[in-house]
C-alpha positions, 0 to 999 in steps of 0.5 A: 526528473533530476539526479541532484539531491538536496544537500543536507546542511543540518537535520534532526529527528524530533521526539518519538512518535510525534505528528506534525502538519503544515502549520507546525513550522515557522522561521523568524527572529523570535528572540529579537536578536541583534544579528537578525538570524532566524530561528526554527520554531516547531510545535507538534500535535503531542503539545511540544514546542521546540526552538532551534538555532543550528550551528553545524561545524560542517555540512551534513552534521546532525543536531548538537545539544546547543542547537536546541534553544528551548523545549517546552511541553505545553500539554495541548496539541499545537495546531499552528505557530506564527511570529508577529507584533502581537503585543500592544505598546511595542513592535517587538516580535512575539510568538503566537501558539494556536491550540484547539481551544486556546490562543497563547502569545509568548515572549521568547528571550535569551540570557547570556551565560557566564559558563561553558553551558552557553546562553539560556532561553526562556518563554513567558506567557504574555496573554491568552484567549480561551476560545468558545469554538474548536479552532482549525487554523489562523492568519495574522496581519495589519487588519484595517490598515493599522500601523505597527501591530498585527491582529490575529484571525482564527477560523473555527471548525464550524466556519466562524472567523474570530478576530483578536486585536492583540489582548482583546477580542474584537468580533466573530462572523460566520462564513455563509454556506460553510461546511468544512474549513479550508486554508486561510490567508490575509492580503494586506494590499486588498485588506481581505481574507481569502479561503477556499470553501467546501464548494471548491471555489476560492472566496475573498472577504473584505475586512470592512465587510466582516467588521460591519456585518451582523454579530455571530455570537449565535449562529442565527444571523441568517434569520436576522438578515432576513428580517432586516437587522444588521448588514449581510456578509457578502463575498467580494469575489469567487473563483471555482477551481474544481478541487480542494485546496491544501494551502494559500499564500499571499505574495506581494514583492512590490506595492503595485500588485500582489498575487494569490497562490493556491495549491490544489490537489492536482493543480497550482493556481496564481490569481490576481487581486480581483480573483482572475487567474494569472496562470496555473500549472497542472501537476503530474504528482500529488503535492504535499506543501508549497511556498512562493519565496522570491522574485528573481526576474521582473514579473516572475515568482519562484515557488517551492512545491513538495510532493509525496514522491520525496521530491522538491520542485522549484518553479519560476511561474510555470516553468520547472527550473530545478527538482531535488530529492529529499529523504522524507515527504515534506508537510511544511517548507520554509526559507530563511537565513540561518547562521549567516547562510541565506536561502536555507530551505527548511523542511518538516515531515509528518513524523518529525524529520526536520532538515535544513538543506540547500540546492546545488551539488558538491563538486567531485575533486577526483581527476581520472589518471591518464591512461597509457595506450597499448596494443590489445592482444585479442587471443589473450582476451579470448582465452580470459573470456572463456575462462570467465564464462566457465567460472560463471557457469560453474558458480550458477550450477553450484549455487541457487538463484539467490547468492549467499551473503555473509550478512545472513545473520544481520536479521533473523526471523523466528515464529512461534504459533501458540498451541492453544486457541485464544480464550477470547476469539479475535474473529469478532466480525466473522460469521461462518454459519453457526460455527464459532470462528477461533483465533490463535496467537502467532509470535514473531521474533526479530533479532538483529546484530546491527542497527537497522531502520524502518524494518517492515514485517509483512504476514501473509496467510491464504484465504479463507484465513484472516489476520488481525494485522498484516503489516508492522513497521519498526522505526528503530530497526533499512536493509536492501534484502528480504528474509522469509520465515514460513510456519504452520498453523494448527488444523483446528483453526478451520476444522472441527471434529465431525461425524464420519460419512460412509458415502462420498462422491470423491475419494482418493487412496494413499498407499504407504510402505509401512503398517497403518498408524492409529488415527488417534496418534496422528490427530489427537485433538480430533477424537469425538468419542472414545470408541474403538472405531476412532482408531481406523476412521475419523471425521472432519468438519470445516467451518464452511460446512463441508465434511471430510472423512479419513479411513485407515485400512486395517489389513493393508497399508492404505489410507482413504480420504473422501468428501462430497467436494473435490477441493476439500480433499486437499487439506486433510490429504496434505496434513495426513502425509505431513503427520505420517512423515513426522511420525516415522521421523520420531520413530527413527524410520528413514525409508518411509514413503507414500505412493499414488497408483490411481488415475489422475482426477482431471475431470473433476479438476476441469469442472472447477476450471470451467466454473471459475472461467464462467464466472470471469466471463460473466463478470466481464459481461456485467462490467461492459453492461454497467459501462454502457448504462453509466454512459447512458446515465451521463448522457441523459444527465447532460440532456436534462441539464441542458433543458433546465439551463434553457431560458425557454424551458421545453418539455422533458419528454420523459427524460426524468423517467428514463433517468430514474430507470437507468439509475435503477439499472446501474444500481442493480448491475453494480450489485450484480458485479459485486455479487459476482466478485464474491463468487469469483473469489470463492471459486478461485479459492476452491480452484487453488485448493484443487490445484494443490491437490493435483500437484500433490497427486502428480508429485506422488504419482511420478515420485517427483523431487522437491525442485520439480514440485516447486516447478509445478507449483510455479506453473500452476499457482502463479497468482495470489489473486486473479483479475479481469486483466490478468487471470489464472487461465491465461497465466497457467496456460502460458507457463504450462506451454513453456514447459511443454516447449522446453523441458518436456519437448520431444523434438526441435520442432516443438522448441521452435514454436513461438509463445504468445507474449501477451496474455489475454483472456482466452475464449474458452478453457479447451486449450488450457485443458488440452495442455494440462492433459498433455503435461500429465501424459508426457510426465507419465511417459518419462518426461521430467521437469527441469529449468537448466539451460540444457533442458531445452536440448532435444532428449530421448526419453525412456519410455515404459513398455507399451507406451506410445510416442509423444505427438509432434503435431497438433493433429497428433495431439488430438488423437492422443487426447482421446487416449488420454481421456481413457487414461485420466478417467473420471473415477470417484475412487482414486489411489495415491502415492506421495513425497513430502511437499514443500508447502504446508496446508496451513501455512503463513509467510512472514517477511 
C-alpha cells in the first residue's frame, strides 16, 4: 500500500509478559499542569498503572528514566482508564480506573523537586465503588445535561448499566435481550448511550428512559413490567450491521450534528444521530482498533484504523489518504499533544509495545555526484563478463545450495533425547488399543553469542508421533535465517517387544559383507526372554497392533525382515541398517556394506498407491455430494422463509419434511467426509512408510550415493500432507517425469517433451505407476540421478550385458512395461543391499 513507515518519535516496552487491550490507554493532562501537555496513562491486566511524559532528546530515542512519572501496582487487573471531571465541587481532571469488581477515582499531582532527581508525582485515592457485578467496560459524560462534571456508566458482563453520579451510586438498568457485552459510548448531543448487542445491531438508549425505567436491583423487571409496575426500557433506535463491533466512538466537531462511528470485523460505519447510515467502508483486512480524530475540511472526518497486518490507515471519510507501517499490531490508538508537539500518534500493542510516532518521511540529504561521460569499450566488457560467469560457475560447483556465512555460530541448536521414558506418560488423551502409549522428554538447547529477539523454535515429528508442544517463542532472543537440528527418537517409543512369527506375507532380505551380529547386541531392549533363540530371531510389536519379525542367518551374512503389512517393514529395516553401521563403526570396521539383490516390490507398493488414490477420489465425490445437498438445503430454507413471511400463508407442500430429510443427508455426508479424511490420513501415513522402504531398497540395490538418495526422497516425498487441491500422486508424477526428462533421459527427443505446468488430480494411477516402473528400469540400466546443469545433455549410458535399450517412444514404453513387470515381480520373499540413508526412521526436526 505505502512504502512510508511511521516515524518513531519515542517508544518503550512495558513490563514483562503483561497484556493490554483497547481500554488500557488514555491521553490527557491528568496532573492538571499549567502547560496543558498530555500525559500517557497505561494500565495492564497485571494490575500495573503507569504514567509517561516523553521528552526525547532526538527523534527515535527510547524511554529514559525521567519519562516515567509514576508506576503503581494496583493488584487488580485494569480493564479501562479514563480522565474526566469525576469529583464533586471541582472541575479539576481526575483519573478513573475500572477493575473487574471495583471503580476507583484518583487525583494525580506533582511536586517540584529541589535536586537533580526532578519532580515527584503521587496518586491519591479520592473514592471508590465496590461493584456487585463483574464489570466489562465504561463510558463517561455529562449525563442528563449536567454542567461542570462528568458521570460514569459501567456495563457489566451480564448486561447491566450502572450509573454513578461521582461519589454516589444513581441506578442500574438491565438491557433487554442481552447476551454478551459490546462496546459502549455516550453521545452528549442526543443524551443517549450507544452499544452493539449480540444480535449484531447498533442500539441507542436515551438517558432519561434509563433513569425512569424499572429499577434493576433484581433481574425480574421483565415480569414486573408485564404486571404494569414501573416503566419499560425501550430502545430509541436500532440498526442491523450484520457483524460484531470492536469499538464505538462518538464524534462532534460542531453543535449542529454528531457522528457515531462503529468499527466492525470487516466494515467501518459512520451513522447519524438517528441511526441512519451516513457512509460505510468495506475493509480488505482485519482491523484491530480505530480513532476518529479531526475534521480537516468541512463535512469530513479523518479516522485512524489499525489492522493485524501492522498497518495504520488514515481515511478521510471513505477515501484512503495515507498508509503507514507499524512495528507491532496496535490494539489501542490515541492522538495528543506531547512536549509541544501536536498530533502525536500513540499506539499500544497487546504485549506492551508503546510507541509515539508521526506521519511523513525523513528527507534524504544525499545528492548523487555528477557522472563523467565516457565511451564504453564493449570488447573489455565482454571479457570481464566471461570472467565473472566463470567465477560464478566455479562457486556453484564447489559450494552447496546455501552459501556458508560467517555468522553460523550466532545461534546453535542442540538436542538431547532422554534415554528413559517419562515415569508418568504425557500421552493422556491417546488411545491405541489396549497398549499404554509411552512418552519421552526431548531437551532442546539454544546457544547464542549475540542479542536476538523473538526466536521461534519449531519441533516437527512424523505421524503417528505427537508432541505436547510444537511451537516456542523466546522474547529475549530476529535473525533472517533458519537453523535445523535433526535427532533420533528411541524405537521403543512406538514399538514393544513381541513374539516372533514364523510365517508372513511380506519378506525382504538384507545381505552384508560381515558376519552376522547377535540381535541382542543390536536391540538390547527388545529381548522378551533369556532364550538362545533370541540371538537369531526377535519380534517387534507396534502400538497399532501389527507385528514384525527379524531373523539373522546362522550360516550366511543375511538378515530377514518379515511382516503381514508391507509398509511395516520400513522402520525395522532402516533401524537394523543404522544399528549395524553404528555397531561396526564402534568396532573400527570401515568397509562394512549392505546390499540388496532381490526384485523391487513394486506391486505391493502400487497397491498402497491405488488404495490412497481411491480414498482421494471417494473424498472428492463425497464433497461434491455434500455441496449439492447444502445448496438444496439453503434453497428449501429460502422457500420456507418466503412462505412464512407471506401475509396470506400458503400450504407448505411438505417443504418441512424435505428440509428435515435434506438436513439428515447433510449430517450423514459430513460424517462420511470426516471418516474418509481420517482413513485418508492413515493411508497417506502407510504410503509414506512404504515410500521410505522403496527408496531405501533402490538405494541399496543400485548403491546410490547420499546425494542421489536425497534426490529420490525429494521426488517421492515432496509433501508432508496431501489435500484434494494438491495431492501426492500428481506431485510425485511431475517430479519423476522431470527426472526422466533430464538426468535419466536417453535422447534429445525426450528432453524436448513439455511437462504440464499445472498439477491436477489424475483420472487414475496408471501413468504414475508406469513412470515409477520406467524410473527403476533406467536406474537398472545404468542411469544415475543428478541435478547439475550438465545432466540434461544427451549421454551414453553403460549398459550391463544383455540389457535392452531404453525406449524412446510411448509405444516402446508400452512394450518395455511388460518386460519390466517380469523384472519387478510380485515376490513376497525379497533380498536387499543398502547404504546408510540420510533420514532416520524415528526422526524429529527442530528449527
